[in-house]
C-alpha positions, 0 to 999 in steps of 0.5 A: 391176523385173519381177514374176519378179524381185519374186517371186524377191526375196520368195521369197529373203526368206522363206527367210532369214527362215525359217532365221533363225527356225529357227536362233534356235529351235535356239539357245534350247532343245530342240525340233524346230528344234534336233533338225533341225540336229543331224540335219544335222550328224550326217548330214555327220559320218557320211557323211564318216567312212563314205566315208573308212572304205570308201575305205581299206578297200574298192575304189573301185567300191563306196565310194559306198554307204557315205556313202548308207547312212549318211544312210539310217540316220539317221532323225528317231528312234533307233527309226526308224534302227534299223528302217530300217536293218535293213530296208535291210540285209535288202533289200540281202541279198535283192538281192544274192542274186538278182544273184549267183544269176543272174550265177553261173548264166546270166551277164550278158545282156539277157534275164537283166537283164529276168527279174532286174529283173522278179523283184526288182520282184515281191519288192518289191511284197510290201512285206515290207520296208516303205518299203525294199522299193524298194531290192531291185531297185536293189541287184540292178541294181548288183550284177548290172550294176556286178559281174556278180553276182560274189561278189568285187564283192558282198562289198565292196558289202555291206561298204560299206553295213555301214559306212555304216549302222554309222557312221549308227547310231554318230552317232545313239547318240553324240548321240541326240535328247533326248526332250522334250514341250514341242513336243507340248504346245504344239501340243495347248495351241493346239489346245485354245485353238482348240476354246474359240474355236469354242465361243464363236464358236458362242455368239455366233452363238446370242446374235445370233439371241437379240437379233434381230441378223444373225449374221456368216457362218460356214462351220462345216463348214470350221472343224470340218474345219480343227480335225480337220487340226490335231488329225491334225497334232498327233497326228503330232508327239506320235506322233514324240515318244513314238517318240523315246523308243523305244530312246533312250539318253537315257531321258525321265523318267516325268512326261514319259511322263505329259504325252505321254499326257495330250496323247493324251487332249486330242487325242482329246477335241478330235476328238470335240468337233469332231464335236459342234460340227459337228452343233450348228452344222448344227442351229442354222443349219438351217431345216426347210421343206416339200418344196414350198417353195423352198429358203431360206437357212439361219437359226436354227430356234429361239426367241430365249429358247432361243437366249439360254439356249443361248449361255450354256450354250456359253460355260459349257461353253468356261469349263470347258474353259479351266479344264481347261487341257489337256494339263497339267491344271487348276492349281486342281481346285476352280475346274474342279469349280465351272465344270463344275457351273455348265456343268451347271446352265446345261444343266439350265435350258435343258433345262427351258426346252425342255420348258415350250416351248409353241409349236406354231406351230414344230414344227421346233424340237423336233427342233433343241432335242433334237439341240443339247441332246444334243450339248451334254451329250456335249461336257460329258461329254467335258470331265468325262471328260478332267478325270477322266483328269487326276486319275488321272494326277496321282494 
């Protein structure tokens, strides 16, 4: 069997597995998978009804616009559908007005077509209509070339688009996607778990230095970038869920709004912690050197005692983040408070030990100690601040 056939078979099996998984998730409960399948079904129904109505009421040369605009009106959320539909109808009004103006005054010619397209593209570049601005020259061309800019063509054209928009929005309002928080919450929980893993891995790197072992190679900047990318993706999912609640006839409970707000707070906390971790990792793996010395590979620039105590501090910080249990908040606030107090006690011990250090032969340690201690304090403050916000929300 050729390599091409093998790749084609692998691709088909992968697509089949994805489709089966998506269908299973849609059947199990509300979420992205069910919303996606529901949107497809609504799109098929709305396009069919729109075409049937336009075929019954309007001339055959404009019926294609009805199913097209029905699909355009069906976006992921009711709010986005309303907004895009309004922008498209405005773009159609501008495009048909331009076509009617040229058609009724100078007629249909090659040079007038050129001027019309130039004017329509200039209007589209103004971005007054957002992503639907590109529809201005499209509609103007259809109205000008297809109907010569005549009102007896433009009127049915606009009516066809209006039928499509009405069918699309009717399908959306009749079976609006249910507002839910499970998808966003799961993404944020995964994000918080990755942050804990990052802190614990950094602690193990420091502990390996303390034991005189060779720490495994870690690309800390890459891992921090991955955390930032996942945070951005989780924020996009969260914003879509929040948008889904706007203008939605199936209004969410107040508890859902509070849950989404806690997700926002957690994502912000993770993004800031990732920045602090990057600074700590760079400080722990950077060896100051004299400019005249050859460049050396990165290695820890801290004493073994400091590395050991700092590793315990990082573990305690990760434990505090785990007890915070974002985004839903701690199940046992007293246990969280005890964990944060333990992390603060560890911090005080490390800071006191660094202040008592008498190693003048390693002057570079002072700057490293100060950097990693400041960043650890900031990470703890982020966790405590988020814990306070969670307590206020619950209260």
